[in-house]
C-alpha atoms as one frame of an Amber mdcrd trajectory, in Angstrom:
protein
   0.000   0.000   0.000   2.789   2.451   0.829   4.422   1.738  -2.536   1.183
   2.460  -4.376   0.530   5.608  -2.331   4.065   6.823  -2.949   3.781   6.542
  -6.726   0.282   8.032  -6.854   1.102  10.952  -4.566   4.354  11.681  -6.414
   2.666  11.749  -9.822  -0.271  13.757  -8.482   1.948  16.416  -6.915   4.041
  16.724 -10.072   0.919  17.016 -12.201  -0.497  19.690  -9.894   2.729  21.693
 -10.057   2.845  21.383 -13.842  -0.738  22.563 -14.269  -0.078  25.582 -12.073
   2.953  26.516 -14.181   1.181  26.840 -17.498  -0.688  23.665 -18.347   0.131
  20.027 -18.843   0.130  20.183 -22.648   3.503  21.941 -22.797   5.090  19.041
 -20.880   3.763  16.410 -23.261   6.108  15.502 -26.068   6.049  12.118 -27.761
   9.510  12.504 -29.312  11.097  13.236 -25.945   9.323  10.258 -24.380  10.513
   7.967 -27.177  14.108   9.126 -26.728  14.149   8.603 -22.947  11.948   5.511
 -22.542  13.069   3.842 -25.777  16.729   4.602 -25.207  16.605   3.328 -21.627
  14.913   0.089 -22.683  17.398  -0.396 -25.520  20.314   0.078 -23.127  18.805
  -2.465 -20.723  18.393  -4.986 -23.540  22.043  -4.520 -24.439  23.162  -4.856
 -20.821  20.992  -7.784 -19.665  19.417 -10.873 -21.284  15.718 -10.604 -22.084
  14.564 -13.486 -19.786  16.197 -11.755 -16.834  14.470  -8.453 -17.643  11.078
 -10.164 -18.020  11.542 -11.971 -14.720  12.241  -8.695 -12.952   9.032  -7.257
 -14.367   7.174 -10.051 -12.569   8.992  -9.208  -9.344   7.907  -5.598  -9.797
   4.255  -6.640  -9.580   4.927  -8.397  -6.263   6.024  -5.083  -4.765   2.446
  -3.857  -5.071   0.763  -7.145  -4.123   2.764  -8.707  -1.301   3.203  -7.038
   2.072   6.345  -7.506   4.156   5.676  -9.754   7.166   6.941  -9.114  10.662
   9.937 -11.482  11.150   8.590 -12.547  14.550   6.437 -15.175  12.819   9.476
 -17.331  12.152  10.499 -17.127  15.821   7.072 -18.380  16.893   7.270 -21.241
  14.400  10.768 -22.228  15.512   9.670 -22.212  19.166   6.715 -24.463  18.284
   9.033 -26.867  16.463  11.461 -26.894  19.379   8.689 -27.859  21.815   7.616
 -30.696  19.568  11.177 -31.915  19.078  11.811 -31.982  22.850   8.520 -33.718
  23.711   8.715 -36.250  20.886  11.775 -36.306  18.619  13.358 -34.567  15.666
  11.703 -37.100  13.358   8.300 -35.866  14.520   8.987 -32.546  12.749   8.364
 -34.251   9.401   4.645 -33.873  10.120   5.036 -30.080  10.066   6.599 -29.856
   6.613   3.195 -29.429   4.954   2.336 -26.300   6.945   5.719 -24.588   6.418
   5.547 -22.167   3.494   9.071 -20.781   3.757  11.325 -22.700   1.360  14.515
 -22.292   3.396  12.834 -23.317   6.644  11.311 -26.380   5.012  14.682 -27.351
   3.565  16.283 -26.956   6.987  13.668 -29.115   8.715  14.236 -31.824   6.120
  17.987 -31.748   6.723  17.545 -31.855  10.492  15.072 -34.738  10.400  17.405
 -36.629   8.057  20.056 -36.535  10.795  22.577 -34.395   8.916  25.423 -32.898
  11.006  25.019 -29.293  12.127  27.958 -28.201   9.975  26.327 -29.643   6.846
  22.951 -28.080   7.715  24.503 -24.641   8.140  26.606 -24.934   4.990  23.683
 -26.011   2.792  21.298 -23.357   4.115  23.833 -20.529   3.977  24.727 -21.471
   0.403  21.029 -21.302  -0.473  20.755 -17.874   1.171  23.830 -16.571  -0.682
  22.474 -17.530  -4.096  19.009 -16.152  -3.313  20.622 -12.853  -2.360  22.641
 -12.924  -5.589  19.431 -13.305  -7.613  17.848 -10.446  -5.684  20.857  -8.232
  -6.338  20.479  -9.004 -10.032  16.953  -7.581 -10.060  18.028  -4.527  -8.101
  20.910  -4.007 -10.512  18.542  -3.735 -13.486  16.579  -0.894 -11.912  19.711
   0.905 -10.746  21.071   0.663 -14.285  17.814   2.103 -15.631  18.123   4.943
 -13.104  21.527   5.770 -14.611  20.464   5.418 -18.225  17.274   7.515 -18.086
  18.897  10.884 -17.164  21.660  10.221 -19.696  19.160   9.743 -22.513  17.364
  12.826 -21.226  20.556  14.790 -21.816  20.937  13.205 -25.257  17.425  14.361
 -26.122  18.266  17.839 -24.869  21.350  17.963 -27.097  19.292  16.866 -30.074
  16.788  19.627 -29.339  19.545  22.217 -28.922  21.123  21.280 -32.243  17.757
  21.695 -33.941  17.135  24.961 -32.083  20.480  26.511 -33.001  19.600  26.291
 -36.670  17.264  29.260 -36.098  19.904  31.455 -34.428  20.597  34.635 -36.403
  17.280  34.595 -38.229  14.450  37.132 -38.232  12.205  38.112 -35.313   9.971
  35.096 -35.816  12.925  32.821 -35.222  13.257  34.160 -31.640   9.928  32.554
 -30.716  10.976  29.326 -32.402  14.201  29.324 -30.399  12.255  29.706 -27.135
   9.891  26.895 -28.038  12.790  24.723 -29.127  14.581  25.292 -25.825  11.465
  24.291 -23.886  11.072  21.098 -25.910  14.786  20.304 -25.535  14.604  20.540
 -21.749  11.554  18.270 -21.561  13.710  15.220 -22.288  15.908  16.046 -19.295
  12.752  16.394 -17.212  11.489  12.996 -18.367  14.792  11.249 -17.666  15.233
  12.789 -14.217  11.625  12.089 -13.245  11.781   8.433 -14.317  15.043   7.894
 -12.464  14.037   9.551  -9.190  10.334   8.740  -9.018  10.395   5.166 -10.334
  13.679   3.372 -11.028  15.680   4.365  -7.935  12.780   3.930  -5.450  11.986
   0.488  -6.890  15.649  -0.535  -6.578  15.629   0.612  -2.943  12.393  -1.290
  -2.325  13.890  -4.480  -3.733  17.011  -4.040  -1.599  14.951  -3.523   1.547
  12.854  -6.605   0.811  15.992  -8.606   0.199  17.389  -7.458   3.553  14.136
  -8.421   5.297  14.210 -11.861   3.702  17.858 -12.264   4.694  16.943 -11.491
   8.311  14.226 -14.160   8.293  16.683 -16.644   6.776  19.319 -15.955   9.438
  16.756 -16.396  12.198  15.541 -19.661  10.653  19.071 -21.087  10.333  20.067
 -20.273  13.897  16.745 -21.563  15.226  16.981 -24.885  13.408  20.535 -25.478
  14.576  19.511 -24.822  18.181  16.580 -27.231  17.809  18.993 -29.839  16.508
  21.262 -29.222  19.514  18.367 -29.631  21.960  18.433 -26.075  23.339  15.580
 -25.093  25.660  12.722 -23.346  23.756  12.818 -20.334  26.066  16.525 -19.831
  25.352  15.824 -20.224  21.637  13.195 -17.496  21.773  15.433 -15.137  23.727
  18.358 -15.590  21.369  16.284 -15.253  18.197  14.564 -12.131  19.548  17.999
 -10.522  19.753  17.957 -10.363  15.934  15.020  -7.927  16.079  14.721  -4.374
  17.424  12.843  -4.131  20.765   9.616  -2.830  19.190   9.360  -5.901  16.922
  10.054  -8.561  19.543   7.231 -10.754  20.816   6.937 -13.303  23.611   5.666
 -16.584  22.161   7.015 -19.012  24.749   4.093 -19.032  27.195   1.382 -19.317
  24.518   3.277 -22.038  22.659   3.868 -23.874  25.964   0.138 -23.959  26.664
  -0.608 -25.157  23.125   2.079 -27.812  23.433   0.694 -29.115  26.736  -2.812
 -29.204  25.340  -1.645 -31.080  22.248   0.352 -33.484  24.432  -2.716 -34.256
  26.549  -4.791 -34.910  23.436  -2.229 -37.174  21.754  -0.881 -38.853  24.871
   2.674 -37.583  24.466
């Protein structure tokens, strides 16, 4: 929602300012838009393979659809798994694989239940996290490249307009008006390039980086939690240590509620 509101409010404020400064029609120029948007897309196609660009476009839609979850959910899940592992066994965690949506956490539970050594579990999961982060950086890189290309093509469009405008220098009085109009059109391309870079490409790149950092935090919490479950650490200690990954305002106490649920489930199942 904040992403959508940011784009809408930014465009609305720019449009309002433009209308107050003489009307929107003087800021509309199809040639300038073709130079900036077309040139930026052409540069991206030269720099990156088409499948990678198309994949990033799909990621862009997720920015508007998917909200960022509070990382405390993974702490609660890890505490629940630790209770079950202590009351029953690590093999009992196989029953929880169906309700785990996080790919890394599910992979870690599978490794733990298979009896893999802690060193192997950490190595496999951290390798998975590293390559996920590399893919995320690839998407961010495309938008940061576009943020560099757009102002540059805006300047190219301005130079093209200036060259055309200078042809009228030294003419009659009518040419003075043509020079003024030509200057205005020439500067529009710079406006388009700067606006695209600062209102769209750079903010999207920052959004992708922030989401990647949030996902990395969840992954680190999951890895440390699974290794402590495998080592048989007390659930309360697990919760306290994992909460240290989060700022104080995001921490939550799950131990008591999970303890009550675990006792109730133990009474029902006989464990």
